[in-house]
Jmol script that loads the backbone (N, CA, C; Angstrom):
load data "model"
ATOM      1  N   GLU A   1      28.967-113.868   2.502  1.00  0.00           N
ATOM      2  CA  GLU A   1      30.371-113.475   2.455  1.00  0.00           C
ATOM      3  C   GLU A   1      30.795-113.156   1.016  1.00  0.00           C
ATOM      4  N   TYR A   2      30.470-114.082   0.108  1.00  0.00           N
ATOM      5  CA  TYR A   2      30.816-113.921  -1.310  1.00  0.00           C
ATOM      6  C   TYR A   2      30.210-112.637  -1.874  1.00  0.00           C
ATOM      7  N   ASN A   3      28.938-112.399  -1.578  1.00  0.00           N
ATOM      8  CA  ASN A   3      28.265-111.196  -2.080  1.00  0.00           C
ATOM      9  C   ASN A   3      28.890-109.921  -1.540  1.00  0.00           C
ATOM     10  N   LYS A   4      29.295-109.925  -0.279  1.00  0.00           N
ATOM     11  CA  LYS A   4      29.925-108.747   0.318  1.00  0.00           C
ATOM     12  C   LYS A   4      31.246-108.420  -0.372  1.00  0.00           C
ATOM     13  N   ILE A   5      32.030-109.440  -0.656  1.00  0.00           N
ATOM     14  CA  ILE A   5      33.316-109.246  -1.321  1.00  0.00           C
ATOM     15  C   ILE A   5      33.120-108.630  -2.702  1.00  0.00           C
ATOM     16  N   PHE A   6      32.206-109.181  -3.473  1.00  0.00           N
ATOM     17  CA  PHE A   6      32.008-108.681  -4.828  1.00  0.00           C
ATOM     18  C   PHE A   6      31.337-107.315  -4.849  1.00  0.00           C
ATOM     19  N   GLU A   7      30.481-107.044  -3.896  1.00  0.00           N
ATOM     20  CA  GLU A   7      29.871-105.712  -3.796  1.00  0.00           C
ATOM     21  C   GLU A   7      30.952-104.680  -3.477  1.00  0.00           C
ATOM     22  N   SER A   8      31.858-105.027  -2.589  1.00  0.00           N
ATOM     23  CA  SER A   8      32.958-104.128  -2.247  1.00  0.00           C
ATOM     24  C   SER A   8      33.837-103.851  -3.468  1.00  0.00           C
ATOM     25  N   ARG A   9      34.144-104.886  -4.224  1.00  0.00           N
ATOM     26  CA  ARG A   9      34.973-104.718  -5.429  1.00  0.00           C
ATOM     27  C   ARG A   9      34.290-103.815  -6.446  1.00  0.00           C
ATOM     28  N   ARG A  10      33.018-104.018  -6.641  1.00  0.00           N
ATOM     29  CA  ARG A  10      32.251-103.204  -7.595  1.00  0.00           C
ATOM     30  C   ARG A  10      32.350-101.725  -7.214  1.00  0.00           C
ATOM     31  N   LYS A  11      32.192-101.435  -5.957  1.00  0.00           N
ATOM     32  CA  LYS A  11      32.249-100.049  -5.489  1.00  0.00           C
ATOM     33  C   LYS A  11      33.662 -99.474  -5.601  1.00  0.00           C
ATOM     34  N   LYS A  12      34.677-100.291  -5.311  1.00  0.00           N
ATOM     35  CA  LYS A  12      36.071 -99.818  -5.408  1.00  0.00           C
ATOM     36  C   LYS A  12      36.430 -99.478  -6.852  1.00  0.00           C
ATOM     37  N   VAL A  13      36.050-100.343  -7.792  1.00  0.00           N
ATOM     38  CA  VAL A  13      36.333-100.075  -9.197  1.00  0.00           C
ATOM     39  C   VAL A  13      35.658 -98.769  -9.614  1.00  0.00           C
ATOM     40  N   TYR A  14      34.413 -98.606  -9.252  1.00  0.00           N
ATOM     41  CA  TYR A  14      33.655 -97.394  -9.581  1.00  0.00           C
ATOM     42  C   TYR A  14      34.350 -96.155  -9.008  1.00  0.00           C
ATOM     43  N   GLU A  15      34.715 -96.223  -7.748  1.00  0.00           N
ATOM     44  CA  GLU A  15      35.359 -95.099  -7.070  1.00  0.00           C
ATOM     45  C   GLU A  15      36.701 -94.750  -7.716  1.00  0.00           C
ATOM     46  N   ILE A  16      37.539 -95.739  -7.940  1.00  0.00           N
ATOM     47  CA  ILE A  16      38.874 -95.491  -8.489  1.00  0.00           C
ATOM     48  C   ILE A  16      38.802 -94.996  -9.925  1.00  0.00           C
ATOM     49  N   MET A  17      38.028 -95.651 -10.760  1.00  0.00           N
ATOM     50  CA  MET A  17      37.955 -95.244 -12.167  1.00  0.00           C
ATOM     51  C   MET A  17      37.392 -93.837 -12.325  1.00  0.00           C
ATOM     52  N   ASN A  18      36.391 -93.481 -11.533  1.00  0.00           N
ATOM     53  CA  ASN A  18      35.809 -92.139 -11.638  1.00  0.00           C
ATOM     54  C   ASN A  18      36.694 -91.060 -11.028  1.00  0.00           C
ATOM     55  N   SER A  19      37.765 -91.437 -10.357  1.00  0.00           N
ATOM     56  CA  SER A  19      38.696 -90.443  -9.808  1.00  0.00           C
ATOM     57  C   SER A  19      39.792 -90.081 -10.809  1.00  0.00           C
ATOM     58  N   ILE A  20      39.803 -90.720 -11.960  1.00  0.00           N
ATOM     59  CA  ILE A  20      40.835 -90.491 -12.976  1.00  0.00           C
ATOM     60  C   ILE A  20      40.338 -89.445 -13.966  1.00  0.00           C
ATOM     61  N   PRO A  21      41.104 -88.390 -14.215  1.00  0.00           N
ATOM     62  CA  PRO A  21      40.684 -87.390 -15.190  1.00  0.00           C
ATOM     63  C   PRO A  21      40.464 -88.014 -16.575  1.00  0.00           C
ATOM     64  N   GLY A  22      39.340 -87.675 -17.206  1.00  0.00           N
ATOM     65  CA  GLY A  22      39.049 -88.169 -18.548  1.00  0.00           C
ATOM     66  C   GLY A  22      38.440 -89.560 -18.580  1.00  0.00           C
ATOM     67  N   VAL A  23      38.214 -90.156 -17.429  1.00  0.00           N
ATOM     68  CA  VAL A  23      37.648 -91.505 -17.352  1.00  0.00           C
ATOM     69  C   VAL A  23      36.330 -91.439 -16.593  1.00  0.00           C
ATOM     70  N   THR A  24      35.312 -92.112 -17.129  1.00  0.00           N
ATOM     71  CA  THR A  24      34.020 -92.171 -16.452  1.00  0.00           C
ATOM     72  C   THR A  24      33.453 -93.578 -16.552  1.00  0.00           C
ATOM     73  N   MET A  25      32.600 -93.879 -15.617  1.00  0.00           N
ATOM     74  CA  MET A  25      31.850 -95.127 -15.700  1.00  0.00           C
ATOM     75  C   MET A  25      30.627 -95.009 -14.818  1.00  0.00           C
ATOM     76  N   ALA A  26      29.570 -95.702 -15.210  1.00  0.00           N
ATOM     77  CA  ALA A  26      28.379 -95.804 -14.382  1.00  0.00           C
ATOM     78  C   ALA A  26      28.610 -96.919 -13.371  1.00  0.00           C
ATOM     79  N   MET A  27      27.877 -96.865 -12.268  1.00  0.00           N
ATOM     80  CA  MET A  27      27.975 -97.962 -11.301  1.00  0.00           C
ATOM     81  C   MET A  27      27.553 -99.236 -12.014  1.00  0.00           C
ATOM     82  N   PRO A  28      28.436-100.234 -12.063  1.00  0.00           N
ATOM     83  CA  PRO A  28      28.115-101.462 -12.793  1.00  0.00           C
ATOM     84  C   PRO A  28      27.006-102.265 -12.109  1.00  0.00           C
ATOM     85  N   GLU A  29      26.160-102.849 -12.927  1.00  0.00           N
ATOM     86  CA  GLU A  29      25.137-103.741 -12.393  1.00  0.00           C
ATOM     87  C   GLU A  29      25.767-105.070 -11.996  1.00  0.00           C
ATOM     88  N   SER A  30      26.801-105.447 -12.707  1.00  0.00           N
ATOM     89  CA  SER A  30      27.497-106.700 -12.428  1.00  0.00           C
ATOM     90  C   SER A  30      28.559-106.478 -11.362  1.00  0.00           C
ATOM     91  N   SER A  31      28.761-107.452 -10.531  1.00  0.00           N
ATOM     92  CA  SER A  31      29.848-107.349  -9.562  1.00  0.00           C
ATOM     93  C   SER A  31      31.082-108.105 -10.064  1.00  0.00           C
ATOM     94  N   PHE A  32      31.053-108.534 -11.317  1.00  0.00           N
ATOM     95  CA  PHE A  32      32.152-109.311 -11.887  1.00  0.00           C
ATOM     96  C   PHE A  32      32.948-108.533 -12.920  1.00  0.00           C
ATOM     97  N   MET A  33      32.299-107.593 -13.632  1.00  0.00           N
ATOM     98  CA  MET A  33      33.004-106.812 -14.661  1.00  0.00           C
ATOM     99  C   MET A  33      32.411-105.421 -14.749  1.00  0.00           C
ATOM    100  N   SER A  34      33.194-104.514 -15.321  1.00  0.00           N
ATOM    101  CA  SER A  34      32.777-103.119 -15.472  1.00  0.00           C
ATOM    102  C   SER A  34      33.157-102.593 -16.843  1.00  0.00           C
ATOM    103  N   TRP A  35      32.333-101.698 -17.356  1.00  0.00           N
ATOM    104  CA  TRP A  35      32.613-100.972 -18.591  1.00  0.00           C
ATOM    105  C   TRP A  35      33.094 -99.587 -18.211  1.00  0.00           C
ATOM    106  N   VAL A  36      34.230 -99.190 -18.760  1.00  0.00           N
ATOM    107  CA  VAL A  36      34.850 -97.914 -18.416  1.00  0.00           C
ATOM    108  C   VAL A  36      34.997 -97.079 -19.688  1.00  0.00           C
ATOM    109  N   ASN A  37      34.503 -95.853 -19.635  1.00  0.00           N
ATOM    110  CA  ASN A  37      34.595 -94.939 -20.773  1.00  0.00           C
ATOM    111  C   ASN A  37      35.932 -94.208 -20.704  1.00  0.00           C
ATOM    112  N   ILE A  38      36.792 -94.497 -21.666  1.00  0.00           N
ATOM    113  CA  ILE A  38      38.122 -93.869 -21.733  1.00  0.00           C
ATOM    114  C   ILE A  38      38.259 -93.066 -23.027  1.00  0.00           C
ATOM    115  N   SER A  39      37.147 -92.749 -23.662  1.00  0.00           N
ATOM    116  CA  SER A  39      37.158 -92.121 -24.991  1.00  0.00           C
ATOM    117  C   SER A  39      37.901 -90.787 -25.022  1.00  0.00           C
ATOM    118  N   LYS A  40      37.967 -90.065 -23.913  1.00  0.00           N
ATOM    119  CA  LYS A  40      38.707 -88.797 -23.885  1.00  0.00           C
ATOM    120  C   LYS A  40      40.220 -89.026 -23.902  1.00  0.00           C
ATOM    121  N   LEU A  41      40.639 -90.243 -23.558  1.00  0.00           N
ATOM    122  CA  LEU A  41      42.073 -90.549 -23.510  1.00  0.00           C
ATOM    123  C   LEU A  41      42.595 -91.189 -24.786  1.00  0.00           C
ATOM    124  N   GLY A  42      41.701 -91.720 -25.613  1.00  0.00           N
ATOM    125  CA  GLY A  42      42.125 -92.373 -26.849  1.00  0.00           C
ATOM    126  C   GLY A  42      41.194 -93.514 -27.196  1.00  0.00           C
ATOM    127  N   SER A  43      41.577 -94.264 -28.203  1.00  0.00           N
ATOM    128  CA  SER A  43      40.771 -95.415 -28.623  1.00  0.00           C
ATOM    129  C   SER A  43      40.939 -96.556 -27.627  1.00  0.00           C
ATOM    130  N   SER A  44      40.055 -97.511 -27.715  1.00  0.00           N
ATOM    131  CA  SER A  44      40.160 -98.694 -26.851  1.00  0.00           C
ATOM    132  C   SER A  44      41.510 -99.372 -27.027  1.00  0.00           C
ATOM    133  N   ALA A  45      41.945 -99.522 -28.266  1.00  0.00           N
ATOM    134  CA  ALA A  45      43.219-100.188 -28.548  1.00  0.00           C
ATOM    135  C   ALA A  45      44.398 -99.396 -27.989  1.00  0.00           C
ATOM    136  N   GLU A  46      44.382 -98.080 -28.188  1.00  0.00           N
ATOM    137  CA  GLU A  46      45.484 -97.242 -27.707  1.00  0.00           C
ATOM    138  C   GLU A  46      45.605 -97.276 -26.186  1.00  0.00           C
ATOM    139  N   VAL A  47      44.479 -97.137 -25.511  1.00  0.00           N
ATOM    140  CA  VAL A  47      44.505 -97.095 -24.052  1.00  0.00           C
ATOM    141  C   VAL A  47      44.842 -98.473 -23.484  1.00  0.00           C
ATOM    142  N   ASN A  48      44.329 -99.523 -24.096  1.00  0.00           N
ATOM    143  CA  ASN A  48      44.674-100.869 -23.650  1.00  0.00           C
ATOM    144  C   ASN A  48      46.185-101.094 -23.772  1.00  0.00           C
ATOM    145  N   GLN A  49      46.761-100.728 -24.889  1.00  0.00           N
ATOM    146  CA  GLN A  49      48.207-100.890 -25.082  1.00  0.00           C
ATOM    147  C   GLN A  49      48.982-100.042 -24.080  1.00  0.00           C
ATOM    148  N   TYR A  50      48.501 -98.838 -23.822  1.00  0.00           N
ATOM    149  CA  TYR A  50      49.145 -97.964 -22.842  1.00  0.00           C
ATOM    150  C   TYR A  50      49.152 -98.619 -21.461  1.00  0.00           C
ATOM    151  N   LEU A  51      48.041 -99.244 -21.086  1.00  0.00           N
ATOM    152  CA  LEU A  51      47.965 -99.917 -19.792  1.00  0.00           C
ATOM    153  C   LEU A  51      48.904-101.116 -19.721  1.00  0.00           C
ATOM    154  N   ILE A  52      49.018-101.839 -20.815  1.00  0.00           N
ATOM    155  CA  ILE A  52      49.943-102.975 -20.848  1.00  0.00           C
ATOM    156  C   ILE A  52      51.370-102.491 -20.609  1.00  0.00           C
ATOM    157  N   GLU A  53      51.742-101.423 -21.303  1.00  0.00           N
ATOM    158  CA  GLU A  53      53.117-100.922 -21.239  1.00  0.00           C
ATOM    159  C   GLU A  53      53.430-100.145 -19.963  1.00  0.00           C
ATOM    160  N   ASN A  54      52.443 -99.439 -19.421  1.00  0.00           N
ATOM    161  CA  ASN A  54      52.718 -98.525 -18.310  1.00  0.00           C
ATOM    162  C   ASN A  54      52.159 -98.961 -16.962  1.00  0.00           C
ATOM    163  N   ALA A  55      51.242 -99.920 -16.957  1.00  0.00           N
ATOM    164  CA  ALA A  55      50.665-100.378 -15.691  1.00  0.00           C
ATOM    165  C   ALA A  55      50.805-101.887 -15.504  1.00  0.00           C
ATOM    166  N   ASN A  56      51.308-102.555 -16.540  1.00  0.00           N
ATOM    167  CA  ASN A  56      51.442-104.012 -16.502  1.00  0.00           C
ATOM    168  C   ASN A  56      50.096-104.675 -16.187  1.00  0.00           C
ATOM    169  N   VAL A  57      49.041-104.141 -16.830  1.00  0.00           N
ATOM    170  CA  VAL A  57      47.679-104.634 -16.654  1.00  0.00           C
ATOM    171  C   VAL A  57      47.060-104.841 -18.031  1.00  0.00           C
ATOM    172  N   VAL A  58      46.342-105.935 -18.187  1.00  0.00           N
ATOM    173  CA  VAL A  58      45.626-106.208 -19.430  1.00  0.00           C
ATOM    174  C   VAL A  58      44.135-106.173 -19.139  1.00  0.00           C
ATOM    175  N   VAL A  59      43.411-105.407 -19.929  1.00  0.00           N
ATOM    176  CA  VAL A  59      41.953-105.353 -19.866  1.00  0.00           C
ATOM    177  C   VAL A  59      41.424-105.682 -21.262  1.00  0.00           C
ATOM    178  N   ASN A  60      40.123-105.777 -21.391  1.00  0.00           N
ATOM    179  CA  ASN A  60      39.524-106.032 -22.698  1.00  0.00           C
ATOM    180  C   ASN A  60      39.181-104.728 -23.393  1.00  0.00           C
ATOM    181  N   GLU A  61      39.563-104.616 -24.653  1.00  0.00           N
ATOM    182  CA  GLU A  61      39.106-103.484 -25.460  1.00  0.00           C
ATOM    183  C   GLU A  61      37.602-103.618 -25.651  1.00  0.00           C
ATOM    184  N   GLY A  62      36.932-102.498 -25.797  1.00  0.00           N
ATOM    185  CA  GLY A  62      35.486-102.529 -25.975  1.00  0.00           C
ATOM    186  C   GLY A  62      35.036-102.899 -27.376  1.00  0.00           C
ATOM    187  N   THR A  63      35.891-102.685 -28.371  1.00  0.00           N
ATOM    188  CA  THR A  63      35.477-102.870 -29.766  1.00  0.00           C
ATOM    189  C   THR A  63      35.051-104.288 -30.132  1.00  0.00           C
ATOM    190  N   PRO A  64      35.604-105.350 -29.573  1.00  0.00           N
ATOM    191  CA  PRO A  64      35.108-106.680 -29.933  1.00  0.00           C
ATOM    192  C   PRO A  64      33.646-106.922 -29.536  1.00  0.00           C
ATOM    193  N   TYR A  65      33.104-106.048 -28.705  1.00  0.00           N
ATOM    194  CA  TYR A  65      31.729-106.209 -28.236  1.00  0.00           C
ATOM    195  C   TYR A  65      30.734-105.371 -29.045  1.00  0.00           C
ATOM    196  N   GLY A  66      31.204-104.791 -30.131  1.00  0.00           N
ATOM    197  CA  GLY A  66      30.337-104.000 -31.000  1.00  0.00           C
ATOM    198  C   GLY A  66      30.866-102.592 -31.162  1.00  0.00           C
ATOM    199  N   LYS A  67      30.381-101.883 -32.177  1.00  0.00           N
ATOM    200  CA  LYS A  67      30.941-100.554 -32.462  1.00  0.00           C
ATOM    201  C   LYS A  67      30.678 -99.551 -31.336  1.00  0.00           C
ATOM    202  N   MET A  68      29.676 -99.786 -30.519  1.00  0.00           N
ATOM    203  CA  MET A  68      29.427 -98.902 -29.373  1.00  0.00           C
ATOM    204  C   MET A  68      30.492 -99.103 -28.287  1.00  0.00           C
ATOM    205  N   GLY A  69      31.271-100.159 -28.404  1.00  0.00           N
ATOM    206  CA  GLY A  69      32.318-100.434 -27.431  1.00  0.00           C
ATOM    207  C   GLY A  69      33.581 -99.623 -27.635  1.00  0.00           C
ATOM    208  N   GLU A  70      33.705 -98.976 -28.805  1.00  0.00           N
ATOM    209  CA  GLU A  70      34.885 -98.140 -29.041  1.00  0.00           C
ATOM    210  C   GLU A  70      34.922 -97.037 -27.987  1.00  0.00           C
ATOM    211  N   GLY A  71      36.113 -96.777 -27.478  1.00  0.00           N
ATOM    212  CA  GLY A  71      36.276 -95.758 -26.444  1.00  0.00           C
ATOM    213  C   GLY A  71      35.974 -96.282 -25.044  1.00  0.00           C
ATOM    214  N   HIS A  72      35.797 -97.601 -24.951  1.00  0.00           N
ATOM    215  CA  HIS A  72      35.514 -98.230 -23.660  1.00  0.00           C
ATOM    216  C   HIS A  72      36.458 -99.408 -23.426  1.00  0.00           C
ATOM    217  N   LEU A  73      36.639 -99.711 -22.162  1.00  0.00           N
ATOM    218  CA  LEU A  73      37.379-100.899 -21.753  1.00  0.00           C
ATOM    219  C   LEU A  73      36.474-101.738 -20.858  1.00  0.00           C
ATOM    220  N   ARG A  74      36.676-103.027 -20.896  1.00  0.00           N
ATOM    221  CA  ARG A  74      35.955-103.929 -20.004  1.00  0.00           C
ATOM    222  C   ARG A  74      36.961-104.471 -19.005  1.00  0.00           C
ATOM    223  N   ILE A  75      36.703-104.230 -17.747  1.00  0.00           N
ATOM    224  CA  ILE A  75      37.574-104.677 -16.674  1.00  0.00           C
ATOM    225  C   ILE A  75      36.897-105.835 -15.959  1.00  0.00           C
ATOM    226  N   ILE A  76      37.592-106.948 -15.882  1.00  0.00           N
ATOM    227  CA  ILE A  76      37.088-108.112 -15.163  1.00  0.00           C
ATOM    228  C   ILE A  76      37.673-108.051 -13.752  1.00  0.00           C
ATOM    229  N   HIS A  77      36.889-107.615 -12.800  1.00  0.00           N
ATOM    230  CA  HIS A  77      37.392-107.495 -11.431  1.00  0.00           C
ATOM    231  C   HIS A  77      36.969-108.663 -10.554  1.00  0.00           C
ATOM    232  N   GLY A  78      36.160-109.551 -11.080  1.00  0.00           N
ATOM    233  CA  GLY A  78      35.732-110.703 -10.305  1.00  0.00           C
ATOM    234  C   GLY A  78      36.659-111.894 -10.415  1.00  0.00           C
ATOM    235  N   ALA A  79      37.667-111.807 -11.250  1.00  0.00           N
ATOM    236  CA  ALA A  79      38.545-112.955 -11.503  1.00  0.00           C
ATOM    237  C   ALA A  79      39.665-113.090 -10.474  1.00  0.00           C
ATOM    238  N   TYR A  80      39.881-112.072  -9.681  1.00  0.00           N
ATOM    239  CA  TYR A  80      40.961-112.123  -8.697  1.00  0.00           C
ATOM    240  C   TYR A  80      40.538-112.899  -7.458  1.00  0.00           C
ATOM    241  N   LYS A  81      41.396-113.792  -7.014  1.00  0.00           N
ATOM    242  CA  LYS A  81      41.146-114.487  -5.745  1.00  0.00           C
ATOM    243  C   LYS A  81      41.548-113.584  -4.589  1.00  0.00           C
ATOM    244  N   ASP A  82      42.676-112.904  -4.759  1.00  0.00           N
ATOM    245  CA  ASP A  82      43.224-112.033  -3.721  1.00  0.00           C
ATOM    246  C   ASP A  82      42.801-110.591  -4.013  1.00  0.00           C
ATOM    247  N   GLU A  83      42.000-110.024  -3.138  1.00  0.00           N
ATOM    248  CA  GLU A  83      41.510-108.663  -3.349  1.00  0.00           C
ATOM    249  C   GLU A  83      42.644-107.642  -3.386  1.00  0.00           C
ATOM    250  N   ASN A  84      43.706-107.882  -2.652  1.00  0.00           N
ATOM    251  CA  ASN A  84      44.833-106.945  -2.666  1.00  0.00           C
ATOM    252  C   ASN A  84      45.471-106.861  -4.045  1.00  0.00           C
ATOM    253  N   LYS A  85      45.522-107.971  -4.769  1.00  0.00           N
ATOM    254  CA  LYS A  85      46.075-107.948  -6.133  1.00  0.00           C
ATOM    255  C   LYS A  85      45.192-107.094  -7.042  1.00  0.00           C
ATOM    256  N   LEU A  86      43.880-107.189  -6.877  1.00  0.00           N
ATOM    257  CA  LEU A  86      42.964-106.347  -7.642  1.00  0.00           C
ATOM    258  C   LEU A  86      43.211-104.874  -7.335  1.00  0.00           C
ATOM    259  N   LEU A  87      43.291-104.544  -6.062  1.00  0.00           N
ATOM    260  CA  LEU A  87      43.508-103.147  -5.678  1.00  0.00           C
ATOM    261  C   LEU A  87      44.846-102.622  -6.200  1.00  0.00           C
ATOM    262  N   GLU A  88      45.878-103.455  -6.165  1.00  0.00           N
ATOM    263  CA  GLU A  88      47.174-103.053  -6.713  1.00  0.00           C
ATOM    264  C   GLU A  88      47.069-102.779  -8.212  1.00  0.00           C
ATOM    265  N   ALA A  89      46.367-103.643  -8.937  1.00  0.00           N
ATOM    266  CA  ALA A  89      46.190-103.451 -10.387  1.00  0.00           C
ATOM    267  C   ALA A  89      45.406-102.182 -10.666  1.00  0.00           C
ATOM    268  N   LEU A  90      44.360-101.933  -9.896  1.00  0.00           N
ATOM    269  CA  LEU A  90      43.561-100.717 -10.082  1.00  0.00           C
ATOM    270  C   LEU A  90      44.390 -99.467  -9.808  1.00  0.00           C
ATOM    271  N   GLU A  91      45.226 -99.511  -8.793  1.00  0.00           N
ATOM    272  CA  GLU A  91      46.070 -98.352  -8.490  1.00  0.00           C
ATOM    273  C   GLU A  91      47.116 -98.123  -9.581  1.00  0.00           C
ATOM    274  N   ARG A  92      47.665 -99.203 -10.135  1.00  0.00           N
ATOM    275  CA  ARG A  92      48.600 -99.050 -11.266  1.00  0.00           C
ATOM    276  C   ARG A  92      47.881 -98.453 -12.472  1.00  0.00           C
ATOM    277  N   MET A  93      46.657 -98.894 -12.703  1.00  0.00           N
ATOM    278  CA  MET A  93      45.863 -98.324 -13.803  1.00  0.00           C
ATOM    279  C   MET A  93      45.602 -96.848 -13.560  1.00  0.00           C
ATOM    280  N   LYS A  94      45.236 -96.502 -12.342  1.00  0.00           N
ATOM    281  CA  LYS A  94      44.954 -95.105 -12.011  1.00  0.00           C
ATOM    282  C   LYS A  94      46.188 -94.239 -12.243  1.00  0.00           C
ATOM    283  N   THR A  95      47.339 -94.695 -11.778  1.00  0.00           N
ATOM    284  CA  THR A  95      48.578 -93.940 -11.962  1.00  0.00           C
ATOM    285  C   THR A  95      48.884 -93.744 -13.443  1.00  0.00           C
ATOM    286  N   ALA A  96      48.790 -94.811 -14.219  1.00  0.00           N
ATOM    287  CA  ALA A  96      49.101 -94.735 -15.654  1.00  0.00           C
ATOM    288  C   ALA A  96      48.094 -93.857 -16.392  1.00  0.00           C
ATOM    289  N   LEU A  97      46.819 -94.037 -16.132  1.00  0.00           N
ATOM    290  CA  LEU A  97      45.801 -93.258 -16.853  1.00  0.00           C
ATOM    291  C   LEU A  97      45.809 -91.791 -16.442  1.00  0.00           C
ATOM    292  N   THR A  98      46.147 -91.512 -15.192  1.00  0.00           N
ATOM    293  CA  THR A  98      46.278 -90.119 -14.762  1.00  0.00           C
ATOM    294  C   THR A  98      47.432 -89.458 -15.503  1.00  0.00           C
ATOM    295  N   LYS A  99      48.529 -90.181 -15.667  1.00  0.00           N
ATOM    296  CA  LYS A  99      49.682 -89.676 -16.433  1.00  0.00           C
ATOM    297  C   LYS A  99      49.272 -89.435 -17.897  1.00  0.00           C
ATOM    298  N   LEU A 100      48.541 -90.374 -18.476  1.00  0.00           N
ATOM    299  CA  LEU A 100      48.089 -90.207 -19.859  1.00  0.00           C
ATOM    300  C   LEU A 100      47.182 -88.993 -19.985  1.00  0.00           C
ATOM    301  N   ALA A 101      46.292 -88.802 -19.031  1.00  0.00           N
ATOM    302  CA  ALA A 101      45.409 -87.628 -19.053  1.00  0.00           C
ATOM    303  C   ALA A 101      46.224 -86.335 -18.993  1.00  0.00           C
ATOM    304  N   GLU A 102      47.232 -86.311 -18.134  1.00  0.00           N
ATOM    305  CA  GLU A 102      48.110 -85.132 -18.025  1.00  0.00           C
ATOM    306  C   GLU A 102      48.820 -84.871 -19.347  1.00  0.00           C
ATOM    307  N   GLU A 103      49.312 -85.915 -19.980  1.00  0.00           N
ATOM    308  CA  GLU A 103      49.992 -85.775 -21.265  1.00  0.00           C
ATOM    309  C   GLU A 103      49.060 -85.194 -22.331  1.00  0.00           C
ATOM    310  N   LYS A 104      47.769 -85.487 -22.213  1.00  0.00           N
ATOM    311  CA  LYS A 104      46.787 -84.995 -23.170  1.00  0.00           C
ATOM    312  C   LYS A 104      46.137 -83.678 -22.734  1.00  0.00           C
ATOM    313  N   GLY A 105      46.567 -83.159 -21.596  1.00  0.00           N
ATOM    314  CA  GLY A 105      46.048 -81.879 -21.105  1.00  0.00           C
ATOM    315  C   GLY A 105      44.649 -81.982 -20.494  1.00  0.00           C
ATOM    316  N   ILE A 106      44.286 -83.150 -20.023  1.00  0.00           N
ATOM    317  CA  ILE A 106      42.973 -83.368 -19.418  1.00  0.00           C
ATOM    318  C   ILE A 106      43.126 -83.302 -17.902  1.00  0.00           C
ATOM    319  N   LYS A 107      42.294 -82.499 -17.297  1.00  0.00           N
ATOM    320  CA  LYS A 107      42.354 -82.351 -15.825  1.00  0.00           C
ATOM    321  C   LYS A 107      41.066 -82.768 -15.195  1.00  0.00           C
TER     322      LYS A 107
END
end "model"
wireframe off; spacefill off
backbone 0.3
color backbone group
């Protein structure tokens, strides 16, 4: 049961994040967290702050994990007890990041 839930979450994060213009990610090996490439939208710090202000979601900037982390965010999707709360947060992120992509002329 536990494995099915986390496998589903991993796939949902992958599907939603890759549907956002300017955002890419590989299918995560972990079912607990994901690395998301947002480099076309701005720096890790800029995009993280944008998500805080526009989606009411906090993620980890990639830069504390090394210089290769710049332009990436780390999303912890395994921490939610209620899957609906995770999906709501992902949809808020998608809405905000899609708006940011539009503002930057990314389609």
